[in-house]
C-alpha positions in Angstrom: -0.2 0.5 0.0 1.3 3.6 -0.9 1.1 5.8 2.0 1.1 9.1 0.4 -2.6 9.1 -1.6 -4.8 8.1 1.5 -4.4 7.7 5.3 -3.0 4.3 6.4 -4.4 4.1 9.4 -8.8 4.9 9.0 -7.6 3.0 5.4 -7.4 -0.1 7.8 -9.8 0.6 10.3 -12.5 0.2 7.3 -10.7 -2.7 6.5 -11.3 -4.4 10.0 -14.5 -3.3 10.0 -16.1 -4.7 6.4 -13.9 -8.1 8.0 -16.0 -7.7 11.5 -19.7 -7.6 9.6 -19.6 -9.8 6.6 -21.6 -11.6 8.6 -24.7 -9.8 8.7 -24.4 -9.9 5.2 -24.6 -13.7 5.4 -28.5 -14.8 5.2 -29.0 -19.1 5.3 -32.7 -19.0 4.0 -33.2 -22.8 5.4 -33.0 -21.5 8.7 -34.9 -18.0 8.5 -37.4 -18.6 5.8 -37.5 -15.3 3.4 -40.4 -13.8 2.5 -43.2 -15.6 0.1 -41.8 -12.9 -2.7 -38.6 -13.6 -2.5 -36.9 -16.8 -3.9 -35.1 -19.0 -0.9 -31.9 -20.1 -1.6 -30.5 -23.8 -0.8 -26.7 -22.4 1.2 -25.8 -19.6 3.0 -25.4 -16.3 0.8 -24.6 -12.5 1.1 -27.0 -9.4 0.3 -25.0 -6.2 -0.5 -26.4 -4.4 2.6 -27.0 -5.5 6.3 -30.6 -3.3 5.9 -32.5 -1.2 3.9 -33.6 -1.8 -0.1 -31.4 -4.2 -0.7 -31.2 -7.3 1.8 -31.3 -10.0 -0.8 -29.5 -11.9 -3.5 -28.1 -10.0 -6.3 -26.4 -10.7 -9.2 -23.5 -8.7 -10.7 -23.3 -6.9 -7.2 -22.0 -10.4 -5.5 -18.5 -11.0 -8.2 -17.7 -7.6 -6.4 -18.1 -8.5 -3.4 -16.9 -11.9 -3.9 -13.2 -10.4 -4.6 -13.7 -8.6 -0.6 -14.7 -11.9 0.4 -11.7 -13.4 -1.5 -9.0 -11.1 0.1 -10.8 -11.3 3.3 -10.0 -15.3 3.6 -14.0 -15.9 3.5 -13.6 -18.3 0.2 -16.2 -20.4 1.8 -18.4 -17.6 1.4 -17.5 -16.7 -1.7 -17.8 -20.4 -3.3 -21.4 -20.5 -1.6 -22.3 -17.5 -3.5 -21.6 -19.1 -6.8 -23.0 -22.2 -5.4 -26.2 -20.5 -4.6 -25.9 -19.2 -9.0 -25.4 -22.7 -9.9 -29.1 -23.2 -8.5 -30.5 -20.8 -10.0 -28.8 -21.5 -13.3 -30.5 -25.1 -12.9 -34.6 -23.9 -11.5 -34.3 -21.3 -14.4 -31.9 -21.6 -17.0 -30.0 -18.2 -16.1 -29.3 -15.8 -13.1 -32.5 -13.9 -12.7 -31.3 -9.6 -11.8 -32.4 -10.6 -8.5 -34.0 -13.2 -6.3 -37.1 -11.3 -6.0 -39.9 -13.1 -8.0 -40.5 -10.2 -10.1 -37.9 -9.6 -11.0 -37.1 -13.2 -12.7 -37.6 -11.6 -16.2 -34.5 -10.7 -16.5 -30.4 -10.9 -16.0 -27.5 -9.2 -15.1 -24.4 -8.6 -16.3 -23.0 -12.1 -16.4 -20.3 -12.2 -14.2 -20.8 -16.2 -13.2 -17.9 -17.4 -14.8 -16.0 -15.1 -13.6 -16.5 -15.6 -9.9 -16.1 -19.6 -10.5 -13.0 -18.7 -11.7 -11.7 -16.6 -9.4 -12.6 -19.0 -6.5 -10.8 -21.8 -8.1 -7.7 -20.3 -8.9 -8.1 -19.7 -4.5 -9.1 -23.3 -4.1 -7.3 -25.4 -6.8 -10.8 -28.0 -6.3 -11.2 -29.5 -9.0 -14.1 -31.2 -8.3 -16.2 -28.3 -7.4 -14.9 -27.0 -10.6 -16.6 -29.3 -12.4 -19.4 -28.7 -11.2 -19.2 -25.0 -11.9 -17.8 -25.2 -15.6 -21.2 -27.4 -16.5 -23.4 -24.5 -15.0 -21.0 -21.5 -16.8 -21.5 -23.4 -20.4 -25.9 -23.7 -19.3 -25.6 -20.0 -18.7 -23.6 -19.0 -21.7 -26.0 -20.8 -24.0 -28.8 -18.6 -22.5 -26.6 -15.8 -23.5 -26.4 -16.9 -26.9 -29.6 -17.8 -27.8 -32.3 -15.6 -25.6 -29.2 -12.4 -26.6 -28.0 -12.9 -29.1 -28.1 -10.4 -32.8 -27.7 -10.6 -36.2 -23.8 -8.9 -35.7 -23.6 -12.2 -34.0 -22.7 -9.9 -30.9 -25.0 -9.8 -27.5 -27.7 -7.9 -26.2 -29.6 -7.4 -23.2 -33.5 -8.0 -23.7 -36.2 -9.0 -21.0 -38.8 -11.2 -21.5 -42.0 -10.4 -19.0 -45.6 -10.5 -19.3 -47.6 -7.5 -21.0 -49.2 -7.8 -17.3 -46.0 -7.1 -15.5 -45.0 -4.2 -18.1 -48.2 -2.1 -17.4 -47.4 -2.5 -14.2 -43.7 -1.3 -13.9 -44.5 1.4 -16.6 -47.5 2.9 -13.8 -45.6 2.2 -11.0 -41.7 2.3 -11.0 -41.3 4.2 -14.1 -43.6 7.1 -13.4 -41.9 7.2 -9.7 -38.6 6.9 -10.8 -38.5 8.5 -14.0 -41.6 11.6 -14.2 -43.5 9.2 -17.3 -46.2 10.5 -18.0 -49.3 8.3 -17.2 -51.6 9.5 -20.0 -50.2 7.7 -23.2 -51.6 4.6 -25.0 -51.1 0.9 -23.5 -48.9 0.3 -26.5 -47.0 3.0 -25.9 -46.9 2.3 -22.0 -45.6 -1.4 -23.2 -42.5 -0.2 -25.7 -41.4 1.8 -23.5 -41.4 -0.8 -20.5 -39.3 -3.2 -22.9 -36.8 -1.2 -23.3 -36.3 0.0 -19.5 -36.8 -3.1 -18.8 -34.0 -4.8 -20.7 -31.9 -1.5 -19.5 -32.1 -2.8 -15.8 -30.9 -5.9 -17.3 -27.7 -3.9 -17.9 -27.5 -3.7 -14.2 -26.7 0.8 -15.5 -30.4 1.3 -14.8 -31.6 4.3 -15.8 -28.8 5.8 -18.3 -28.3 7.7 -20.9 -25.6 5.0 -22.9 -28.4 3.1 -25.3 -30.6 6.1 -25.8 -33.7 4.2 -24.1 -33.3 1.6 -27.0 -31.6 -1.1 -25.2 -32.6 -3.9 -26.8 -30.8 -2.1 -30.0 -27.3 -2.1 -28.8 -24.3 -4.2 -28.4 -23.0 -3.3 -25.4 -19.2 -3.3 -24.7 -19.0 -4.3 -21.2 -21.9 -7.7 -22.2 -19.9 -8.6 -24.9 -16.2 -8.3 -23.3 -17.7 -10.0 -19.8 -19.4 -13.3 -22.7 -15.4 -13.2 -24.3 -14.1 -13.7 -21.1 -16.8 -16.6 -20.5 -15.0 -18.6 -23.5 -11.5 -18.2 -22.7 -12.6 -19.3 -19.2 -14.8 -22.2 -20.6 -11.6 -23.0 -23.3 -9.6 -22.7 -19.7 -12.2 -25.5 -18.0 -11.6 -27.3 -20.7 -7.9 -27.4 -20.1 -7.8 -28.1 -16.4 -10.8 -31.0 -17.0 -9.5 -32.7 -19.7 -13.0 -32.1 -21.4 -11.7 -31.3 -25.1 -13.3 -28.4 -26.0 -11.0 -25.8 -25.3 -10.3 -24.9 -29.4 -14.3 -24.7 -30.0 -14.4 -22.2 -27.3 -11.0 -20.5 -28.2 -12.9 -20.2 -31.9 -15.9 -18.8 -30.5 -13.5 -16.4 -28.4 -11.6 -15.2 -31.4 -14.5 -14.4 -33.3 -15.9 -12.5 -31.1 -12.6 -10.3 -30.2 -12.6 -10.1 -34.3 -16.3 -8.8 -33.8 -15.7 -6.2 -31.3 -13.0 -4.7 -32.6 -14.7 -3.8 -36.0 -18.1 -3.0 -34.9 -17.4 -1.9 -31.1 -14.5 0.4 -31.6 -15.3 3.8 -32.5 -12.1 4.9 -34.7 -12.9 8.8 -34.2 -13.6 8.8 -30.8 -10.4 6.4 -30.1 -12.7 4.2 -27.5 -14.7 1.1 -27.6 -18.7 2.2 -27.4 -22.0 0.7 -27.8 -23.0 -0.1 -31.1 -26.9 0.3 -32.5 -27.2 -2.6 -34.6 -30.6 -1.7 -36.1 -29.6 2.4 -37.2 -25.6 0.5 -37.5 -23.8 3.2 -35.4 -22.2 4.1 -32.1 -23.6 5.3 -29.3 -23.6 8.8 -28.7 -22.6 8.7 -25.0 -19.2 7.6 -23.9 -19.2 5.6 -20.8 -16.4 3.3 -18.5 -17.5 0.3 -20.7 -15.0 1.3 -22.8 -12.4 0.0 -20.5 -14.2 -3.6 -20.2 -12.2 -4.6 -23.0 -8.7 -3.6 -21.3 -9.5 -4.9 -17.9 -10.6 -7.7 -18.9 -7.2 -8.6 -22.1 -9.4 -8.4 -24.7 -7.8 -4.7 -26.5 -5.1 -4.4 -28.4 -1.6 -2.6 -27.3 -3.0 0.2 -29.7 -6.6 0.5 -28.2 -5.7 0.2 -24.8 -3.3 3.4 -25.1 -6.1 5.3 -26.6 -8.0 4.4 -24.7 -6.4 5.7 -21.3 -5.5 8.5 -23.2 -9.6 9.5 -22.9 -9.4 9.2 -18.7 -10.4 12.5 -18.7 -13.3 12.3 -19.9 -14.7 10.5 -16.9 -12.3 12.0 -14.0 -13.6 14.6 -11.6 -12.1 15.6 -8.2 -13.7 12.5 -6.2 -13.5 10.4 -8.9 -14.8 8.4 -11.9 -18.4 9.6 -13.5 -19.8 6.5 -15.2 -20.4 8.4 -18.1 -18.8 11.5 -19.9 -21.3 14.6 -19.0 -23.8 15.4 -22.2 -26.6 18.3 -23.0 -29.2 16.1 -22.4 -30.7 17.4 -19.1 -32.5 14.2 -17.8 -30.9 12.9 -14.7 -29.9 9.7 -14.4 -28.1 7.7 -11.8 -25.9 5.8 -13.6 -25.1 9.0 -15.9 -23.4 11.6 -14.9 -21.8 12.8 -12.4 -22.5 9.7 -10.5 -19.7 7.3 -9.3 -19.7 3.9 -8.8 -17.5 1.0 -7.1 -17.9 -1.7 -9.3 -16.5 1.2 -12.5 -14.0 2.0 -10.3 -12.6 -1.5 -9.7 -12.8 -2.5 -13.4 -11.3 0.6 -14.7 -8.4 1.4 -12.0 -7.6 -2.8 -12.8 -8.0 -1.9 -16.8 -5.5 0.9 -16.0 -3.0 -0.7 -13.7 -2.8 -3.6 -16.5 -2.1 -1.2 -19.3 1.2 0.1 -17.1 -0.5 3.3 -15.8 0.6 2.5 -13.1 -0.4 6.7 -11.6 -3.1 6.6 -13.1 -4.4 3.8 -11.4 -3.4 4.1 -7.8 -4.8 7.9 -8.7 -8.7 7.0 -9.0 -8.3 4.3 -6.4 -7.0 6.8 -3.6 -9.8 8.9 -4.8 -12.2 6.1 -3.8 -10.7 5.2 -0.4 -11.2 8.5 0.8 -14.1 9.4 -0.8 -15.3 6.0 1.6 -12.9 7.3 4.4 -14.6 10.4 4.8 -18.3 9.8 4.3 -17.4 6.2 7.3 -16.2 9.0 9.3 -19.2 10.7 9.3 -21.6 8.4 9.1 -20.1 5.0 10.4 -21.2 2.8 6.4 -19.6 2.4 3.3 -21.8 4.1 0.6 -23.2 2.8 -2.7 -22.5 5.4 -5.0 -20.8 9.0 -4.8 -21.0 11.9 -6.8 -17.1 12.3 -9.1 -17.3 16.2 -8.9 -18.4 17.3 -5.0 -17.6 13.9 -2.8 -21.3 13.7 -1.6 -23.2 10.6 -1.4 -24.9 10.6 -5.2 -28.4 10.8 -5.8 -30.8 9.3 -8.1 -33.5 7.9 -9.5 -33.9 6.7 -5.2 -31.3 7.3 -2.4 -28.5 6.3 -2.1 -28.3 2.9 0.5 -25.8 2.3 3.5 -23.6 -1.0 1.7 -21.3 -3.7 2.4 -21.7 -6.0 -1.3 -19.8 -4.3 -3.6 -18.6 -0.7 -1.8 -16.4 -3.1 0.6 -15.6 -5.1 -1.5 -14.2 -2.6 -4.0 -12.5 -0.7 -1.3 -10.6 -3.2 -0.5 -9.1 -3.9 -3.7 -8.1 -0.7 -4.8 -5.7 -1.0 -1.6 -4.4 -3.7 -3.3 -3.9 -1.2 -5.9 
């Protein structure tokens, strides 16, 4: 750790707080059955929050939680979180957004394989890997069938009923985004389908997709699926399955398509691609660093992307999207910053050899966390990258362990 950038003793105090409080986020639904509107899980699992809005199991949150659990020698819980996801795949054929029964009409960004590999590389348990690899393959098939496009890249979507979509519009979209109620049901269904697909991105809601999320091939989604293909090849080699060439070919094809369609040579960034109108999104976001983080980008793409860091950086960290003229305030838009994208971007910078940039971004998050921990005794879900305040948005920020804790611990390493 580099004491030049933050107060070491204060950071260690937070690390100790995290270690002492993981148990408060671990639920065992067999011993304490949840309400009827929640799918009970057959193994212990973490939730993002100790109290508040998010006291159930969430998909992509759990990847970043697992990073912290592994760093603090709670491999047992990290492993159990993977097994909870495997059970959901067995039951539903995919991993839903969370375990609310009403949210089983969509997934979230695919991180299951990344979790499995990180647990395996720590444990070396090949029998466990054999079981989990089969579920990674099943989830991969979900994305390759339910969320495929004519470009041979993938998109986000949803599979909700008309009844749910109307309820979603009249309730959440009206309340959080002030959508008008005096429009036709047909328009409500169309708008709801687009926004519910956006909820599957984990970035609900944001300006990246012009409120037409299913029309776009996102950078982060396709980068993660490239990583799945590389992981499945790795699992095949480890387990002697003989499938490595198949998945390596898939990964090579996807890398070529990402370079062809998602790299914007004018802006020198990876950007989401509107395959309906055959053009890039007009909004740059931190997903641009995903191919760098996962090891997909070329040297030239990496250098050009890192040179665009200034589009996102403010005094207190990284905004998830660049500043644009759209007056709509999205919680996954400028100036809000979020721990998971701070982590992926910081690691991308470090892997690109931009060590000072990586340290600076990591330190901004650490100092923000220290400031608010001293005020409240809590870690928080999201931040304003300009002011350092706890961020606003479509709902009030929550006190959180979850990804806020996992990212804090990981960034101490940087």
